[in-house]
VOPAGU-2260 file (C-alpha; in pm, 1 decimal, decimal comma):
REM VOPAGU-2260
SITE   aa  ch    i         X         Y         Z
SITE  MET   A    0    9614,0   10769,4    8155,1
SITE  GLY   A    1    9313,2   11014,4    8211,5
SITE  ARG   A    2    9201,4   11337,8    8318,2
SITE  HIS   A    3    9070,4   11433,3    8685,0
SITE  LYS   A    4    8708,2   11550,9    8658,9
SITE  SER   A    5    8743,0   11836,0    8924,3
SITE  THR   A    6    9081,6   11958,2    8849,0
SITE  GLY   A    7    9154,4   11899,0    8512,5
SITE  ARG   A    8    9512,0   11751,8    8572,0
SITE  THR   A    9    9622,4   11469,1    8328,1
SITE  GLY   A   10    9787,3   11156,0    8519,7
SITE  TYR   A   11    9713,0   10739,9    8584,4
SITE  SER   A   12    9367,6   10728,8    8754,4
SITE  THR   A   13    9400,2   10550,3    9114,2
SITE  ASN   A   14    9087,3   10466,8    9339,1
SITE  ARG   A   15    9137,4   10546,6    9638,7
SITE  ARG   A   16    8825,7   10507,8    9886,3
SITE  THR   A   17    9030,6   10787,8   10146,4
SITE  VAL   A   18    8979,3   11112,3    9900,8
SITE  ARG   A   19    8677,8   11225,0   10099,2
SITE  LEU   A   20    8864,4   11211,7   10412,4
SITE  ARG   A   21    9201,9   11322,5   10258,8
SITE  GLY   A   22    9141,2   11513,4    9964,1
SITE  GLU   A   23    9262,9   11430,5    9612,1
SITE  ASP   A   24    9561,7   11309,2    9702,9
SITE  GLY   A   25    9457,5   11039,6    9913,4
SITE  ALA   A   26    9647,5   10851,6   10160,6
SITE  PHE   A   27   10000,2   10842,2    9961,6
SITE  GLU   A   28   10294,9   11060,4   10032,6
SITE  ASP   A   29   10535,5   11124,2    9775,7
SITE  VAL   A   30   10851,6   10995,7    9870,4
SITE  ALA   A   31   11180,8   11022,8    9713,8
SITE  ARG   A   32   11358,4   10672,0    9621,0
SITE  GLN   A   33   11584,6   10485,0    9390,7
SITE  LEU   A   34   11514,5   10196,0    9270,4
SITE  GLN   A   35   11635,7    9937,2    9026,6
SITE  MET   A   36   11452,7    9615,7    8928,2
SITE  LEU   A   37   11692,4    9345,3    8748,4
SITE  ASP   A   38   11600,2    9004,1    8608,2
SITE  LEU   A   39   11897,6    8763,9    8584,4
SITE  ASP   A   40   11803,9    8447,6    8387,7
SITE  GLY   A   41   12017,8    8127,4    8322,3
SITE  VAL   A   42   12362,1    8263,0    8511,8
SITE  PRO   A   43   12569,8    7952,9    8539,4
SITE  LEU   A   44   12689,9    7975,0    8927,5
SITE  PRO   A   45   13021,1    7816,0    9020,5
SITE  ALA   A   46   13058,9    7434,4    9035,4
SITE  GLU   A   47   13004,7    7398,6    9419,3
SITE  MET   A   48   12698,9    7664,4    9462,2
SITE  SER   A   49   12351,9    7528,5    9422,5
SITE  VAL   A   50   12052,8    7763,3    9450,1
SITE  ILE   A   51   11808,5    7465,1    9602,6
SITE  ILE   A   52   12054,7    7422,0    9925,2
SITE  ASP   A   53   12167,9    7784,7    9951,2
SITE  PRO   A   54   11963,4    8067,6    9750,4
SITE  VAL   A   55   12046,9    8336,1    9972,7
SITE  ALA   A   56   12466,8    8240,9    9902,1
SITE  CYS   A   57   12390,3    8248,6    9549,7
SITE  VAL   A   58   12194,2    8587,4    9516,4
SITE  ILE   A   59   12470,1    8729,1    9764,2
SITE  TRP   A   60   12728,6    8612,4    9498,1
SITE  ALA   A   61   12521,0    8694,6    9190,3
SITE  VAL   A   62   12515,7    9071,7    9323,7
SITE  GLU   A   63   12905,5    9095,6    9407,4
SITE  HIS   A   64   13036,2    8911,8    9128,8
SITE  LEU   A   65   12816,0    9050,8    8858,5
SITE  LEU   A   66   12710,6    9455,5    8942,1
SITE  PRO   A   67   12891,2    9716,2    8854,4
SITE  PRO   A   68   13038,7    9857,0    9222,0
SITE  GLU   A   69   12695,8   10114,3    9245,2
SITE  PHE   A   70   12549,4    9824,2    9333,9
SITE  GLN   A   71   12779,1    9709,1    9599,7
SITE  ASP   A   72   12671,8    9769,5    9976,3
SITE  VAL   A   73   12300,0    9838,9    9890,2
SITE  SER   A   74   11991,6    9654,4   10033,4
SITE  PHE   A   75   11763,6    9439,5    9789,3
SITE  VAL   A   76   11479,4    9244,0    9797,1
SITE  TYR   A   77   11503,8    8897,8    9573,3
SITE  GLN   A   78   11311,0    8663,4    9431,9
SITE  LEU   A   79   11323,5    8324,9    9250,8
SITE  SER   A   80   11196,6    8297,6    8943,9
SITE  SER   A   81   10957,3    8040,6    8923,3
SITE  SER   A   82   11157,4    7812,1    8702,0
SITE  ALA   A   83   11506,7    7827,3    8977,0
SITE  GLY   A   84   11594,4    7496,3    9038,4
SITE  LEU   A   85   11269,1    7357,3    8918,4
SITE  THR   A   86   11309,4    7302,8    8537,9
SITE  LYS   A   87   11647,0    7504,3    8555,8
SITE  HIS   A   88   12004,5    7347,8    8669,9
SITE  ASP   A   89   12005,5    7410,2    9044,7
SITE  ASN   A   90   12363,2    7557,4    8923,8
SITE  GLN   A   91   12188,7    7802,4    8726,5
SITE  LEU   A   92   12011,3    8101,5    8867,5
SITE  ASN   A   93   11735,3    8263,7    8748,9
SITE  VAL   A   94   11597,0    8564,2    9001,7
SITE  HIS   A   95   11416,1    8909,8    9031,5
SITE  LEU   A   96   11629,3    9146,8    9232,3
C-alpha cells in the first residue's frame, strides 16, 4: 500500500505502461463481480468415481453435493491441486474452485 505521488491518494500500486495514454486509471476498467475461491482438500468421493478417469464428473459431483444452494446453477472454473491423483488416492478430490 502506498500514496500516489501526483494525486496523494492511498492505495495499492500497479505498474502500468499505458498511464501516459489513458490517465492514472490506465487500461483497467472497474467491473462489479461476485467471485469466491474455494479450496477443497481430501474430499472423499463415492467409490465408483475417480479423479484420474473423470475429473470433471468429480468436480461437478462436489459442487452439487457439498456446496449450499446459492452455488447451484453458477459458472465456475476449476483446477485440480498438484497432489490430485498423484500423492492422493484417485477417489479423493483436491481441487480449487
